[in-house]
VEXPALO-350745 format. One record per residue: residue in three letters; x, y, z of N, C-alpha, C, CB in turn. Coordinates in steps of 0.1 Angstrom, whole numbers, plus 2048, in hexadecimal, padded with zeros to 3 digits. Glycine has a CB too. Layout:
N
{rec ALA,{X,Y,Z},{X,Y,Z},{X,Y,Z},{X,Y,Z}}
...
END
This chain:
198
{rec MET,{1C6,C17,10E},{1D0,C0F,108},{1DD,C0F,110},{1D2,C14,0F9}}
{rec PRO,{1E3,C04,113},{1EF,C04,11B},{1FB,C08,113},{1F1,BF6,121}}
{rec LEU,{204,C0F,11A},{211,C13,114},{21C,C0E,11D},{211,C23,112}}
{rec LEU,{225,C06,118},{230,C00,120},{23C,C09,11F},{233,BF2,11C}}
{rec LEU,{241,C0E,12B},{24C,C16,12B},{256,C0F,135},{249,C25,131}}
{rec ARG,{261,C0A,12F},{26B,C03,137},{275,C0C,13D},{273,BF9,12E}}
{rec GLN,{278,C17,136},{282,C21,13C},{280,C2E,135},{290,C1C,139}}
{rec LYS,{282,C39,13C},{280,C47,137},{28B,C49,12D},{280,C51,142}}
{rec PRO,{287,C4D,120},{291,C50,116},{298,C5D,11A},{28A,C52,108}}
{rec SER,{2A5,C5C,118},{2AE,C67,11C},{2AA,C74,114},{2BD,C64,119}}
{rec GLY,{2AA,C7F,11C},{2A7,C8C,116},{299,C90,114},{2AE,C8D,109}}
{rec GLN,{290,C87,118},{281,C89,116},{27B,C8C,124},{27A,C7E,10F}}
{rec SER,{271,C95,124},{26B,C98,131},{25F,C8E,133},{266,CA6,131}}
{rec TRP,{25A,C8D,13F},{24E,C85,142},{242,C8B,13B},{24C,C83,151}}
{rec ASP,{242,C99,13A},{237,C9F,134},{235,C9A,125},{239,CAF,134}}
{rec ASN,{240,C99,11E},{240,C95,110},{23D,C86,10F},{24D,C98,109}}
{rec ILE,{243,C7E,118},{242,C6F,117},{233,C6B,11B},{24C,C68,120}}
{rec LEU,{22E,C71,125},{221,C6D,12A},{215,C76,126},{222,C6C,139}}
{rec ASP,{217,C7E,11C},{20C,C86,117},{200,C7E,113},{211,C8F,10B}}
{rec GLY,{1F5,C80,119},{1E8,C79,116},{1E6,C6C,11E},{1E8,C76,108}}
{rec VAL,{1F0,C69,127},{1EF,C5D,12F},{1E5,C5F,13A},{1FD,C58,134}}
{rec GLY,{1DC,C56,13D},{1D2,C58,147},{1D5,C53,155},{1C5,C52,143}}
{rec GLY,{1DF,C49,156},{1E3,C43,162},{1EF,C3B,161},{1D7,C3B,168}}
{rec ILE,{1F6,C38,16C},{202,C31,16B},{201,C24,174},{20E,C3A,170}}
{rec VAL,{206,C19,16F},{209,C0D,178},{218,C0C,178},{202,C00,172}}
{rec LEU,{21D,C0D,184},{22B,C0C,187},{22E,BFF,18C},{230,C18,191}}
{rec ALA,{233,BF6,184},{235,BE8,188},{241,BE5,190},{234,BDF,17C}}
{rec GLU,{24C,BEB,18C},{258,BE9,194},{263,BF3,18F},{25D,BDB,193}}
{rec SER,{26D,BF5,197},{278,BFD,193},{281,BF6,18A},{27F,C02,1A0}}
{rec LYS,{285,BFD,17F},{28F,BF7,176},{29D,BFF,177},{28A,BF8,167}}
{rec ALA,{29E,C07,181},{2AA,C10,182},{2B6,C08,185},{2A7,C1A,18E}}
{rec THR,{2C0,C0A,17D},{2CE,C04,180},{2D8,C0F,182},{2D2,BFB,174}}
{rec THR,{2D4,C1C,180},{2DD,C27,182},{2D6,C31,18B},{2E2,C2D,175}}
{rec GLY,{2DE,C3A,191},{2D8,C45,199},{2CF,C4E,190},{2E3,C4D,19F}}
{rec ARG,{2D2,C51,184},{2CA,C59,17B},{2BC,C52,179},{2D1,C5C,16E}}
{rec GLN,{2BC,C45,176},{2B0,C3E,174},{2A7,C3E,181},{2B3,C30,170}}
{rec ALA,{2AE,C3C,18C},{2A6,C3D,199},{2A0,C4B,19B},{2AF,C3A,1A5}}
{rec ASP,{2A8,C55,197},{2A2,C63,198},{297,C65,18F},{2AD,C6D,195}}
{rec ASP,{297,C5F,182},{28C,C60,179},{280,C5A,17E},{290,C59,16C}}
{rec GLU,{281,C4E,185},{276,C47,18A},{26F,C4F,195},{27A,C39,18F}}
{rec GLU,{277,C55,19E},{272,C5D,1A9},{26B,C69,1A3},{27D,C61,1B3}}
{rec ALA,{271,C6F,199},{26B,C7B,192},{25E,C77,18C},{275,C80,187}}
{rec LEU,{25D,C6B,187},{250,C66,181},{245,C66,18C},{251,C58,17B}}
{rec CYS,{248,C62,198},{23E,C62,1A3},{23A,C70,1A6},{244,C5B,1AF}}
{rec GLU,{244,C79,1A7},{241,C87,1AA},{239,C8D,19E},{24D,C8F,1AC}}
{rec TRP,{23C,C8A,192},{235,C8F,186},{226,C8B,188},{23B,C8A,179}}
{rec CYS,{223,C7E,18B},{216,C7A,18D},{20F,C81,198},{216,C6A,190}}
{rec ARG,{216,C83,1A3},{20F,C8B,1AF},{20C,C99,1AB},{219,C8B,1BB}}
{rec ARG,{215,CA0,1A4},{212,CAE,1A1},{206,CAF,197},{21E,CB4,19A}}
{rec ARG,{204,CA5,18F},{1F9,CA5,185},{1ED,C9D,18A},{1FE,CA0,178}}
{rec PHE,{1ED,C97,196},{1E3,C8F,19B},{1E0,C83,192},{1D6,C97,19E}}
{rec LEU,{1EA,C7E,18B},{1E9,C73,181},{1E7,C66,189},{1F5,C73,177}}
{rec PRO,{1DD,C5F,187},{1DB,C52,18F},{1E7,C49,18D},{1CE,C4B,18A}}
{rec LEU,{1EB,C43,198},{1F7,C3B,199},{1F4,C2E,1A1},{203,C43,19E}}
{rec LEU,{1F7,C23,19B},{1F6,C16,1A3},{204,C10,1A2},{1EB,C0C,19C}}
{rec ALA,{20A,C0E,1AE},{217,C09,1B0},{216,BFB,1B5},{220,C12,1B9}}
{rec VAL,{21D,BF1,1AE},{21C,BE3,1B2},{229,BDE,1B6},{216,BDB,1A6}}
{rec ASP,{229,BD6,1C1},{235,BD0,1C6},{241,BD9,1C7},{239,BC4,1BD}}
{rec ARG,{24B,BD8,1BF},{257,BE1,1C0},{253,BEF,1BC},{262,BDC,1B7}}
{rec GLY,{249,BF1,1B4},{244,BFE,1B1},{23F,C05,1BE},{238,BFD,1A7}}
{rec LEU,{239,BFD,1C7},{235,C02,1D4},{242,C07,1DC},{22E,BF7,1DD}}
{rec HIS,{24C,BFF,1DB},{259,C03,1E2},{25E,C10,1DD},{263,BF8,1E2}}
{rec LEU,{25E,C11,1CF},{263,C1D,1C8},{25B,C29,1CD},{263,C1C,1B9}}
{rec LEU,{24D,C28,1CC},{244,C33,1D0},{247,C37,1DF},{236,C2F,1CF}}
{rec ASN,{249,C2E,1E8},{24B,C31,1F6},{258,C38,1F8},{24B,C24,1FE}}
{rec VAL,{263,C33,1F1},{270,C39,1F3},{270,C47,1EC},{27B,C30,1ED}}
{rec ALA,{269,C49,1E1},{269,C56,1DA},{264,C61,1E3},{260,C55,1CE}}
{rec TYR,{25C,C5E,1ED},{256,C68,1F6},{25C,C67,204},{247,C67,1F7}}
{rec GLY,{267,C61,206},{26E,C61,212},{26C,C55,21B},{26B,C6D,21A}}
{rec GLY,{265,C4B,217},{263,C3F,21F},{26F,C36,21E},{256,C38,21A}}
{rec SER,{26F,C2B,225},{27A,C22,224},{274,C13,223},{283,C23,231}}
{rec ILE,{27D,C0A,21F},{278,BFC,21E},{282,BF3,225},{277,BF9,20F}}
{rec TYR,{27C,BE7,228},{285,BDC,22C},{289,BD5,21F},{27C,BD1,235}}
{rec PHE,{296,BD2,21E},{29C,BCB,212},{29B,BBC,214},{2AA,BD0,210}}
{rec ASP,{29B,BB8,220},{29A,BA9,223},{291,BA8,22F},{2A8,BA2,225}}
{rec LEU,{284,BA7,22D},{27A,BA7,237},{27D,B9C,242},{26C,BA5,232}}
{rec ALA,{280,B90,23D},{282,B85,247},{28E,B87,250},{284,B78,23F}}
{rec ARG,{298,B8E,24B},{2A4,B91,253},{2A2,B9D,25B},{2B0,B92,24A}}
{rec GLU,{29C,BA8,256},{29B,BB5,25D},{28F,BB5,266},{29A,BC0,252}}
{rec CYS,{285,BAD,264},{279,BAD,26C},{275,B9E,26F},{26D,BB5,265}}
{rec PRO,{27D,B97,277},{27C,B89,278},{26E,B85,27E},{287,B83,281}}
{rec GLU,{267,B8E,285},{25A,B8B,28B},{24F,B8A,281},{257,B94,296}}
{rec ALA,{252,B8F,274},{248,B8F,26A},{244,B80,265},{24D,B97,25D}}
{rec LEU,{238,B7F,260},{234,B72,25B},{23D,B6F,24E},{225,B72,257}}
{rec GLN,{23B,B63,249},{242,B5F,23D},{23C,B66,231},{243,B50,23B}}
{rec HIS,{242,B70,22B},{23D,B77,21F},{243,B72,213},{23F,B86,221}}
{rec ARG,{24C,B68,214},{253,B63,208},{256,B54,20B},{260,B6B,204}}
{rec GLN,{253,B4B,202},{255,B3D,205},{25C,B36,1F9},{248,B36,208}}
{rec PRO,{268,B3A,1F5},{26F,B33,1EA},{271,B24,1EE},{27C,B3A,1E7}}
{rec PRO,{271,B1B,1E4},{26E,B1D,1D6},{25F,B1E,1D2},{275,B13,1CE}}
{rec GLU,{256,B1C,1DC},{248,B1C,1D9},{244,B2A,1D5},{240,B18,1E6}}
{rec ARG,{23B,B2A,1CA},{236,B37,1C5},{228,B39,1C8},{238,B38,1B5}}
{rec GLY,{223,B45,1C8},{215,B47,1CA},{210,B48,1D8},{20D,B3C,1C3}}
{rec LEU,{219,B4C,1E1},{215,B4D,1EF},{209,B57,1F0},{221,B52,1F8}}
{rec ARG,{200,B54,1F8},{1F4,B5D,1FB},{1F3,B5E,20A},{1E7,B57,1F5}}
{rec HIS,{1EF,B6A,20E},{1ED,B6C,21D},{1E3,B77,21E},{1FA,B6F,224}}
{rec ALA,{1DD,B77,22A},{1D3,B81,22E},{1D9,B8F,231},{1CA,B7D,239}}
{rec ILE,{1D2,B99,22D},{1D6,BA7,231},{1C9,BAE,236},{1DC,BAF,225}}
{rec MET,{1CB,BB8,23E},{1C0,BC0,243},{1C0,BCE,23C},{1C1,BC2,253}}
{rec VAL,{1B5,BD1,235},{1B3,BDE,22F},{1AF,BE8,239},{1A9,BDD,223}}
{rec GLU,{1B6,BF3,23A},{1B3,BFD,244},{1A6,C04,241},{1BF,C07,245}}
{rec ARG,{19F,C07,24C},{192,C0E,24B},{195,C1D,246},{18B,C0E,259}}
{rec GLY,{18B,C22,23E},{18C,C30,23A},{196,C33,22F},{18F,C38,245}}
{rec THR,{19C,C29,229},{1A6,C2B,21E},{1A0,C29,210},{1B2,C21,220}}
{rec HIS,{1A7,C2E,206},{1A3,C2C,1F8},{1A2,C1D,1F5},{1AD,C33,1EE}}
{rec LEU,{1AC,C16,1FB},{1AC,C07,1F9},{19F,C01,1FE},{1B8,C01,200}}
{rec ALA,{19A,C06,20A},{18E,C00,20F},{182,C03,206},{18B,C06,21D}}
{rec ASN,{183,C0F,1FF},{178,C12,1F5},{178,C08,1EA},{17A,C20,1F0}}
{rec LEU,{184,C02,1E6},{185,BF9,1DB},{182,BEB,1DF},{193,BFA,1D5}}
{rec TYR,{188,BE7,1EB},{187,BD9,1EF},{17C,BD6,1FA},{194,BD4,1F4}}
{rec GLY,{179,BE1,202},{171,BDF,20E},{17B,BDE,219},{168,BD3,20D}}
{rec GLU,{177,BE1,225},{17F,BE1,231},{181,BD3,236},{179,BEA,23C}}
{rec GLY,{18C,BD0,23D},{18D,BC4,244},{197,BBA,23C},{180,BBD,245}}
{rec GLU,{195,BAE,23F},{19F,BA4,23A},{19C,B9F,22C},{19F,B98,244}}
{rec ILE,{1A7,B9F,224},{1A6,B99,217},{1B3,B90,215},{1A5,BA4,20B}}
{rec VAL,{1B3,B88,20B},{1BF,B7F,209},{1C5,B84,1FB},{1BB,B70,208}}
{rec VAL,{1D2,B86,1FB},{1D9,B8A,1EF},{1E5,B81,1EC},{1DE,B99,1F1}}
{rec ASN,{1EA,B82,1E0},{1F5,B7A,1DC},{203,B81,1DE},{1F4,B76,1CD}}
{rec SER,{205,B84,1EB},{211,B8D,1EE},{21C,B84,1F2},{20D,B96,1FA}}
{rec GLU,{227,B84,1EA},{233,B7C,1EC},{23E,B86,1E9},{233,B70,1E2}}
{rec HIS,{246,B89,1F4},{250,B93,1F2},{25B,B92,1FD},{24A,BA1,1F3}}
{rec ARG,{267,B97,1F9},{272,B98,203},{273,BA6,209},{27F,B94,1FC}}
{rec ARG,{270,BB0,200},{270,BBE,205},{263,BC2,20A},{275,BC7,1FA}}
{rec ALA,{263,BCD,212},{256,BD2,217},{258,BE1,21C},{250,BC9,222}}
{rec VAL,{24D,BE8,21D},{24E,BF6,222},{252,BF5,231},{240,BFD,220}}
{rec GLN,{25B,BFD,235},{25F,BFE,243},{259,C0B,249},{26F,BFF,244}}
{rec ARG,{25C,C17,243},{256,C23,248},{24E,C29,23C},{262,C2D,24C}}
{rec VAL,{242,C2C,23E},{239,C31,234},{23D,C40,230},{22A,C31,239}}
{rec ALA,{23D,C43,224},{241,C50,21E},{238,C5B,223},{241,C4F,20F}}
{rec ARG,{23E,C67,223},{236,C73,226},{22B,C75,21C},{23F,C80,226}}
{rec GLY,{21F,C78,221},{213,C7A,218},{20C,C6E,214},{218,C81,20C}}
{rec PHE,{210,C62,21A},{20A,C56,218},{205,C50,225},{213,C4C,210}}
{rec ARG,{1FC,C46,224},{1F7,C3F,230},{1F7,C30,22C},{1E9,C44,235}}
{rec VAL,{1F6,C28,236},{1F5,C19,234},{1E7,C16,22F},{1F8,C11,242}}
{rec GLY,{1E6,C0E,225},{1D9,C0A,21F},{1D5,BFC,224},{1D9,C0B,210}}
{rec ALA,{1DF,BF4,227},{1DD,BE6,22B},{1EA,BE1,232},{1D8,BDD,220}}
{rec ARG,{1E8,BD8,23B},{1F3,BD1,242},{1F0,BC2,242},{1F5,BD6,250}}
{rec ALA,{1FB,BBA,242},{1FA,BAC,244},{1F7,BAA,253},{207,BA4,240}}
{rec LEU,{1F3,B9E,257},{1EF,B9B,264},{1FA,B9D,26E},{1E9,B8E,265}}
{rec ASP,{207,B9D,269},{212,B9F,272},{216,BAE,273},{21E,B97,26D}}
{rec GLY,{20E,BB7,26C},{211,BC5,26D},{219,BCA,261},{218,BC8,279}}
{rec VAL,{21F,BC1,259},{227,BC6,24D},{21D,BCE,244},{22D,BBA,246}}
{rec VAL,{222,BD9,23F},{21A,BE2,236},{219,BDB,228},{221,BF0,235}}
{rec GLU,{20D,BD9,224},{20B,BD3,217},{205,BDD,20C},{201,BC7,218}}
{rec ALA,{201,BE8,211},{1FC,BF3,207},{1FD,C00,20D},{1EE,BF0,203}}
{rec ILE,{201,C0A,205},{201,C18,209},{1F8,C20,1FF},{20F,C1E,20A}}
{rec GLU,{1F4,C2C,203},{1ED,C34,1FA},{1EF,C43,1FD},{1DE,C31,1FA}}
{rec ALA,{1ED,C4C,1F3},{1EF,C5A,1F6},{1E3,C5F,1FF},{1EE,C62,1E8}}
{rec GLN,{1E7,C68,208},{1DD,C6D,211},{1D4,C78,20A},{1E4,C74,21D}}
{rec GLN,{1D9,C7D,1FF},{1D1,C87,1F7},{1C5,C80,1F1},{1DA,C8D,1EC}}
{rec ASP,{1B9,C86,1F3},{1AD,C80,1EE},{1AC,C82,1DF},{1A1,C86,1F4}}
{rec ASN,{1B3,C8C,1D9},{1B2,C8E,1CB},{1BD,C88,1C3},{1B3,C9D,1C9}}
{rec TRP,{1C5,C7F,1C9},{1CF,C77,1C2},{1CE,C68,1C5},{1DE,C7C,1C5}}
{rec PHE,{1CA,C61,1BA},{1C9,C52,1BC},{1D8,C4D,1BA},{1C0,C4C,1B1}}
{rec ALA,{1DE,C4A,1C5},{1EC,C44,1C5},{1EC,C39,1CF},{1F7,C4F,1C8}}
{rec ILE,{1EC,C2D,1CB},{1EC,C21,1D3},{1F7,C18,1D0},{1DE,C1A,1D2}}
{rec GLY,{1FE,C14,1DA},{209,C0A,1D8},{205,BFD,1DF},{217,C0F,1DD}}
{rec VAL,{206,BF2,1D9},{203,BE5,1DF},{20F,BDB,1DE},{1F6,BDF,1D9}}
{rec GLN,{210,BD3,1E8},{21B,BC9,1E8},{218,BBD,1DF},{21E,BC5,1F6}}
{rec TRP,{20B,BBA,1DD},{207,BAE,1D6},{206,BB1,1C7},{1F9,BA9,1DB}}
{rec HIS,{203,BA7,1BF},{203,BA7,1B0},{1F4,BA6,1AB},{20C,B9C,1AA}}
{rec PRO,{1ED,BB1,1A9},{1DF,BB0,1A6},{1DC,BAB,197},{1D9,BBD,1A7}}
{rec ALA,{1E7,BAA,18F},{1E5,BA5,181},{1EA,B97,17F},{1EB,BAF,178}}
{rec SER,{1EF,B90,189},{1F5,B83,187},{1EA,B78,186},{1FF,B80,191}}
{rec ALA,{1EE,B6D,182},{1E4,B61,181},{1DF,B5D,18F},{1EB,B55,17B}}
{rec SER,{1E7,B60,19A},{1E2,B5C,1A7},{1DB,B68,1AE},{1EE,B59,1AF}}
{rec ALA,{1D8,B72,1A7},{1D1,B7E,1AD},{1C2,B7A,1B1},{1D1,B8A,1A4}}
{rec SER,{1BD,B81,1BA},{1AF,B7F,1BE},{1A6,B86,1B4},{1AC,B84,1CD}}
{rec GLY,{199,B81,1B3},{190,B88,1AB},{18D,B97,1AF},{183,B81,1AB}}
{rec LEU,{18F,B99,1BC},{18E,BA7,1C1},{198,BB1,1BC},{18E,BA7,1D0}}
{rec ASP,{1A3,BAB,1B8},{1AF,BB4,1B4},{1AB,BBD,1A8},{1BB,BAC,1B1}}
{rec ILE,{1A1,BB9,1A0},{19D,BC1,195},{199,BCF,199},{192,BBB,18D}}
{rec GLN,{195,BD0,1A6},{191,BDD,1AC},{19C,BE7,1AB},{18C,BDB,1BA}}
{rec LEU,{1A8,BE3,1AD},{1B4,BED,1AC},{1B4,BF3,19F},{1C1,BE6,1AF}}
{rec PHE,{1B3,BEB,194},{1B3,BF1,187},{1A7,BF9,183},{1B5,BE5,17C}}
{rec ARG,{19B,BF5,188},{18F,BFD,187},{191,C0A,18D},{183,BF5,18C}}
{rec GLY,{197,C0A,199},{199,C17,1A0},{1A2,C20,199},{19F,C14,1AE}}
{rec LEU,{1AD,C1A,193},{1B6,C22,18B},{1AF,C28,17F},{1C2,C19,186}}
{rec VAL,{1A8,C20,177},{1A1,C24,16B},{196,C2F,16F},{19B,C18,164}}
{rec ASP,{18F,C2C,179},{184,C36,17D},{18B,C43,181},{17C,C30,189}}
{rec SER,{196,C43,188},{19D,C4F,18C},{1A2,C57,17F},{1A8,C4D,196}}
{rec ALA,{1A7,C4F,176},{1AC,C55,169},{1A1,C5B,162},{1B3,C4A,161}}
{rec ARG,{195,C55,161},{18A,C5A,15A},{185,C67,161},{17E,C4F,15A}}
{rec GLN,{184,C67,16E},{17F,C73,175},{189,C7E,173},{17E,C70,184}}
{rec ARG,{196,C7B,173},{1A0,C86,171},{19F,C8C,163},{1AE,C80,174}}
{rec MET,{19D,C83,159},{19C,C88,14C},{190,C91,149},{19C,C7C,142}}
{rec HIS,{185,C8E,151},{178,C96,14E},{177,CA2,157},{16D,C8D,151}}
{rec LYS,{180,CA4,161},{17F,CB0,16A},{181,CBD,162},{189,CAE,175}}
{rec PRO,{18C,CBE,15A},{18E,CCB,153},{182,CCE,14A},{19A,CCA,14A}}
{rec ALA,{17C,CC4,144},{170,CC7,13B},{164,CCC,143},{16C,CBA,133}}
{rec ARG,{162,CC6,14F},{157,CCB,158},{15A,CD9,15C},{155,CC1,163}}
{rec ALA,{166,CDC,160},{16A,CE9,165},{168,CF3,15A},{178,CE9,16B}}
{rec ALA,{16C,CF0,14E},{16A,CF9,143},{15C,CFC,140},{171,CF4,136}}
{rec ARG,{153,CF2,141},{145,CF3,13E},{13F,CFD,149},{13D,CE6,13E}}
{rec ARG,{143,CFB,156},{13E,D03,160},{142,D12,15E},{142,CFE,16E}}
{rec ALA,{14F,D14,159},{154,D21,157},{14C,D28,14C},{162,D21,154}}
{rec VAL,{148,D21,142},{140,D27,137},{132,D2A,13B},{140,D1D,12B}}
{rec ALA,{12C,D22,143},{11E,D24,148},{11E,D2F,151},{119,D17,14E}}
END
């Protein structure tokens, strides 16, 4: 059952707020103050410490990357003029090809090689955060997805919008991956307890 959280209530801990939650979809940053930005970064770290599955989408990807020491381009066309057109205002629904990197979690979900996504953005990952690797790049080399290097933490950030009307049928794989990881995580303590009793 989805639970929408627009902002962390003051004075409450992530432990209390997210008790019983199986996974997080981080759609974008809503921070307007330094404290809110700190709360969002703390949420990413809270997920990492608990191996809580995390799917970060578009600006959520940027937040995840920055939370772990990465950097972003704020205006890709200006800061990286050799990049392809990743934004075409006023036209909506830009789609372009990306290359999914071999041996990544993303490759397990989508398969390796070229896929087409609905990626339309002005910002982009510049330097990938510590503990993360590139999951996919556009054909011009711009990072379109990152993922945690830890095998026991499903944490993937994507530049495209897998839930929008212009998403590919393949994009359901991201949500299946999140749900499957949440299910596995929830059953691990029970399996460990059964082994300890036996």
